[in-house]
N, C-alpha and C positions, 0 to 999 in steps of 0.2 A: 238838608240832610246830608248825612256823610256819604263820599263819593266813593264808588266799589273798591275796592283794592287799599284804599288807605287806611291805617291804622288808628284805632279810634283815641283819643285826646279827654284829659277830662281836667278840670280846672285845680290850682295848688290847693284850693277849698274844701274841692268835691275828693283830692285824696288823701288831704289830712283827714278828715270826717271819717274817710271808709279805715284808716289806718288807726283811728282814736276808736272806732268801733271794735275794729278786729281786737285790738289790745285787750278792750273791756271784756270781750268774749270771757276769757277765763275766770273771770269776777263775776260775770255773771251765771256763768257752772256752779262755782260756790257757791253762792247766794240763794241757787235753787238748790241745791245739794241738800244746804241747809235752812231751807224756807227763811232766809233772812226777809224781814220783810223790806219794803222800797224804800221806807223812810230812812231804816239803820244806815241802807246801801247809800243810800244819798249823802246820811251824815260822813259814812266812809271817806267817800268821793273827798266831800268837801274837807276835808278832816287830812288826807293826803295831799292835797292840791296845800294846802297851808302851810305842811310841814315842809314838803320839796319846795317852797317859796324862801320860806325862811332858813332851810339849807343853804341854798344859793346864797344868802347875804341879803334879802330883799328886806328894805326899810318898811315898817308898819303902815306906811303911806302908800308905798309903791304896791304892797301886798295887797291894800285895800282897791286901788285903784284896776290892778291885774284880777280877784276875785269878784269885782263887783259888788262888794259887799261892805258894811260901817266899820265903824272903828269899832262899836259896840260889838256888833258881830265876831271881829276878830279876836276880842277877847273872851268868846264864850269857846270861839276854836281852840285858843291857845288854854284855856280853862280843861277842855275835854280833853286834848292831847294829852296832857300832864295827867288826868285823872287816869286815863285808859293805859300810857306806860309807865305812872309811876303805880300801878294799881299793884296790889299786894307785896310792896318790899317794907313794908312796917316792920321794927324789929331787923332789919337786915343789917349789916355792916352799909360805911358810904360808900367801901368799893364796888359791894354785890350790887347797891341804886344803882351806882353809875353804870357798870356792867348791863342791868336791867333797861334801866330810861335807853342809853346808845343802842340797846338792839333794837329801836325802831331808825335808827339811823346816825349820821355823824351832828353832834351839836359845836354851838361854840361854847367857851366859857362860862361867857355871860348867860347862855341857854342855860347850861346844868345848872348855875347856879341861882338859876331864876328855878328847875322844877325843883332844888332840894334847899329850896331856900327853910327850909326846918331846920338847917343845920349850921354853924359857923363858916363862914365864906373863908377864911382861913384854912380852917380843918380841910375843907374840899378841895381847895387848890392842894395843900400839900398832898393828899391822896393822889390827885392827878399827876401831878408829877412821878410820884415813888410807880403807878400804873403804869407810867410813861418807861420808865427807868428800867420797868419788869419786861417791859413788849407787852403787856397787855392793851394798852392804847397804843395810836399813833396818832402822834398831831401833823395833822396835813397844814403844810402853807397856805396862803393866800389873802385876798383880801381883810376876811377875818378868820383866822386860824382855827379849825377844827378838828376835834376828837372825835376819831374813829376806832370801832374795833379792831384788833390785831386777831384776824379770826382765828389763825391755828393754834397761838395762845388760850384765847378766851373759850375754844372750846375744850380746853383740859379742867378749866374748874366751873364750868356753866351748868344749869340744868340739862334733862336730855331734850324736854321738848325747847328751851332754849337756844340749844344748839341746832336744833331743827328747824326753828322759827330765823335763828341766823344763817344755815344754808340758804334758804328760801329768799330771805331780804338778800343776798349778793345776787341769786341766778335771776330776781328779778330787774335789780339793777344792772344786770351785764345785757339782758334783754332788752330794754330801755337803751341802754346805751347802743346796742346792735342797731334796735328802730331808727334813732336818732343819725346815725351814722351813715347806714345801708338807703336809708328808704326817704330821709328827706335830705341830707346831705351828699348822697351819693358817692361816699368814701370807699374807695377799692377795697381798704384796709380789713373792711369790716365783709364779713358771710354770714348767710342764713340759708340753713339745708334742713329739710325733712327728709326723712328716710323712712317709708312703708314699705313691712316686708314680714316675713312668717319666720319664726322659727319652733324647732321645738324644746318642749317643758325643759330637759337636760341641758339644752344648751343656754339658758339665761344665765349662766355663769361665767361664759364665755364674754360677755361683753361686758363684765366688769372686769374680767383679765386682760380685755384690750386697752381698757383706762388707765389701770395700774400697771399694767407691763409695758406698754407702748406707748403710749397719749402722754402720762406722767412725765418718764424719764425723757422726753423731744421736751418737753417745756420745761423741765427743769436742767437740761441741757442751752434751752436756749435765753434761759434767764441767763445763767451763769455769762455767756456770751455778751448780753446786752452791760451788766455788771460791770465783765471785764472793759466795756467800750466804754463806761462813763455814761457822757451828757447823750451820747448816739443812742441811747435806747429809749424805746417808747412804751409806753405802759398799756399791756391787753389785759383784756378780760376773756376768758375762753369758759365757756357755760357748755357741759354734757350731761344730758336726762332723757331717760327713754321710758317706757311705759305702756302696759298690752294696752291693745284700742277695746276701749269698752263702749264705744259708739257704734259697731257693726262691724264686721267680718271685712278683711283688707281684699280687696279689689285684685284679681292678681291681673301682671301688667306682663309686655313680652318677656321683659327680666326677672319677672316675680320681684322684681322690686321699682319702688317710685321716688324720684327725687324730685323735692318743688320747692322754687325760693322761696 
């Protein structure tokens, strides 16, 4: 029994289980809203798990051990992932297909060639080089170099729904990095805060003004200073979002606002 006055402690395993459960809550919310069958939800989790491991450069044998599945199961996951993110690209140009496929996240040249296996490898490579030159794609250095979308330029040429998907993908990437940095590694450079408050309907635009007129200029200033400093710069992701609370009325607090970690 815990002694009175002593804070409760939990194991690392239990802490990770609680964090994972919290992370899955938004997914469960979407799944319930869409009446997504549990079987389909499990399949998507498997695909996301597989895609993340491959994105990090894990070899197939390593992925098999990580997911505790057979090599034949990995083959099915690879096929399903390809079908989902290459869906609807028939008849599009190679460049458009590359943009569509990379909407799921960064991929190596080998993986892109595998997905676009109905096209000549040399043609695909030439398109990738051209897209990097046009700043539509970025080549990320690493053990296995990866191609990723250059988001700002990508929005100029993609369909509206792909722009929204791309934004969601970047948002969730930032969320995942924040969870890892703050809750797993205790990195003081990461911060997570949620403010709950009330506003008048006519004040919605003031939130957008805060982002456009104050936060964006500050970030551009910091980015320019980091570029000038060269290697001293540290890459950061900042996610900003807000939404009406549809789960119930906001409870009044002492200062009519609540801040939680």
